[in-house]
C-alpha positions as semicolon CSV with decimal commas, in nm:
position;residue;x (nm);y (nm);z (nm)
1;M;0,645;1,280;-2,433
2;S;0,987;1,445;-2,412
3;K;1,311;1,260;-2,353
4;D;1,338;1,391;-1,996
5;A;0,983;1,279;-1,915
6;A;1,048;0,933;-2,056
7;E;1,369;0,906;-1,855
8;L;1,189;1,020;-1,539
9;F;0,911;0,768;-1,596
10;G;1,166;0,492;-1,656
11;I;1,364;0,561;-1,340
12;F;1,064;0,595;-1,113
13;G;0,883;0,316;-1,297
14;I;1,152;0,074;-1,183
15;G;1,104;0,195;-0,826
16;V;0,729;0,153;-0,853
17;V;0,762;-0,202;-0,983
18;V;1,009;-0,296;-0,710
19;T;0,788;-0,159;-0,433
20;L;0,481;-0,327;-0,586
21;V;0,661;-0,661;-0,583
22;V;0,781;-0,610;-0,225
23;G;0,428;-0,516;-0,114
24;F;0,267;-0,815;-0,285
25;Y;0,534;-1,047;-0,146
26;A;0,485;-0,921;0,208
27;L;0,108;-0,943;0,174
28;L;0,099;-1,296;0,032
29;T;0,372;-1,476;0,223
30;T;0,311;-1,381;0,584
31;R;0,060;-1,508;0,834
32;N;0,132;-1,222;1,072
33;L;-0,142;-0,962;1,042
34;I;0,088;-0,670;1,130
35;R;0,331;-0,766;0,854
36;A;0,039;-0,797;0,614
37;L;-0,068;-0,442;0,699
38;I;0,287;-0,319;0,641
39;G;0,282;-0,494;0,303
40;L;-0,047;-0,322;0,224
41;E;0,109;0,014;0,316
42;V;0,408;-0,048;0,087
43;L;0,170;-0,148;-0,191
44;T;-0,039;0,167;-0,162
45;K;0,270;0,388;-0,141
46;S;0,388;0,246;-0,473
47;V;0,051;0,324;-0,629
48;T;0,074;0,679;-0,492
49;L;0,421;0,716;-0,645
50;L;0,290;0,585;-0,976
51;I;0,007;0,841;-0,977
52;V;0,248;1,129;-0,911
53;V;0,495;1,012;-1,176
54;A;0,218;0,968;-1,433
55;G;0,096;1,318;-1,355
56;A;0,443;1,462;-1,397
57;V;0,495;1,284;-1,727
58;S;0,156;1,392;-1,863
59;R;0,209;1,747;-1,732
60;Q;-0,102;1,730;-1,514
61;L;0,074;1,745;-1,181
62;G;-0,214;1,924;-1,005
63;L;-0,458;1,646;-1,086
64;A;-0,203;1,382;-0,985
65;Q;-0,140;1,553;-0,653
66;A;-0,513;1,574;-0,582
67;L;-0,554;1,204;-0,659
68;A;-0,253;1,116;-0,444
69;I;-0,387;1,313;-0,147
70;T;-0,727;1,147;-0,186
71;L;-0,560;0,806;-0,196
72;I;-0,361;0,884;0,118
73;V;-0,675;0,989;0,307
74;I;-0,860;0,673;0,204
75;E;-0,554;0,463;0,289
76;V;-0,537;0,608;0,640
77;A;-0,902;0,525;0,703
78;V;-0,857;0,169;0,579
79;I;-0,541;0,113;0,784
80;V;-0,703;0,251;1,101
81;A;-0,997;0,013;1,057
82;A;-0,762;-0,278;0,986
83;I;-0,545;-0,203;1,290
84;S;-0,853;-0,193;1,511
85;I;-0,956;-0,534;1,380
86;V;-0,605;-0,669;1,442
87;L;-0,615;-0,533;1,798
88;C;-0,951;-0,704;1,859
89;V;-0,811;-1,030;1,720
90;H;-0,508;-0,996;1,948
91;R;-0,726;-0,938;2,254
92;R;-0,943;-1,236;2,166
93;T;-0,672;-1,487;2,071
94;G;-0,354;-1,345;2,224
95;S;-0,183;-1,366;1,885
96;V;-0,170;-1,178;1,557
97;D;-0,131;-1,497;1,353
98;A;-0,391;-1,531;1,077
99;G;-0,407;-1,906;1,140
100;Q;-0,553;-1,841;1,484
101;L;-0,861;-1,681;1,330
102;R;-1,004;-2,023;1,248
103;N;-1,040;-2,090;1,621
104;V;-1,237;-1,770;1,692
105;K;-1,612;-1,816;1,722
106;G;-1,883;-1,578;1,826
């Protein structure tokens, strides 16, 4: 690994770690389902950034881009399904609070 690649990995590595922490924090501390989905989005974006940076450092940028695009497509499908579930929960309970899900039956 060259000096430039190590420096690039170090700079973007800090960004990846920060966004991972922010995503985990948002996912674990909120009871609001919309905020949890936003935390999940931030988390997956940091993983996408990590894949691209690792591909650039290992000089396999084509493979990294293909993996990142695949991850983005899968992420969109998961988020669409999760948003539809949140909308159904909101219609049923009138709230997007995760604590209200204990009261839903049927």
